[in-house]
C-alpha positions, 0 to 999 in steps of 0.5 A: 676730823674723822679717823683716817685709815689711808696711810697717805692721808695719815702721812699728810696730817702728820706732815701738816701738824709737825712742820718744824715751824709753829705758825705753819703747824697751826695753819696747816693743821686747821687746813687739813682738819677742814679740807683733807677728807674732801680733796681729790687725788689730784688735789692731794698730789698738789698738797703733797708737793706744796709741803715740799716747799721751804717752811718760811716761804710757805708761811709767807705765801699763805699769809700773803706777805710774799707773792706765790711763785708760779710753780706753787700757785695752784688751787690748793694754795688758793684754798690755803690763802682763803681759808679761815686758817690764815692769821 
């Protein structure tokens, strides 16, 4: 991943890599390494909002073990669910 100078992007990388749940850290780390530089401002806002969800729920949604509630079902969730980062 290229060096990020934008504080918002740095914060998203940090929050993605240190969620407190190792499995989720792995998934989100791979996601940000692959997709973060290409996300639009509106996609970044969706991702920031998604990081506010509870870690166990977020992991279950991404891994396909639980259906994604409508409020969290967006283009970023689709990217997460269909990325190579999934277990």
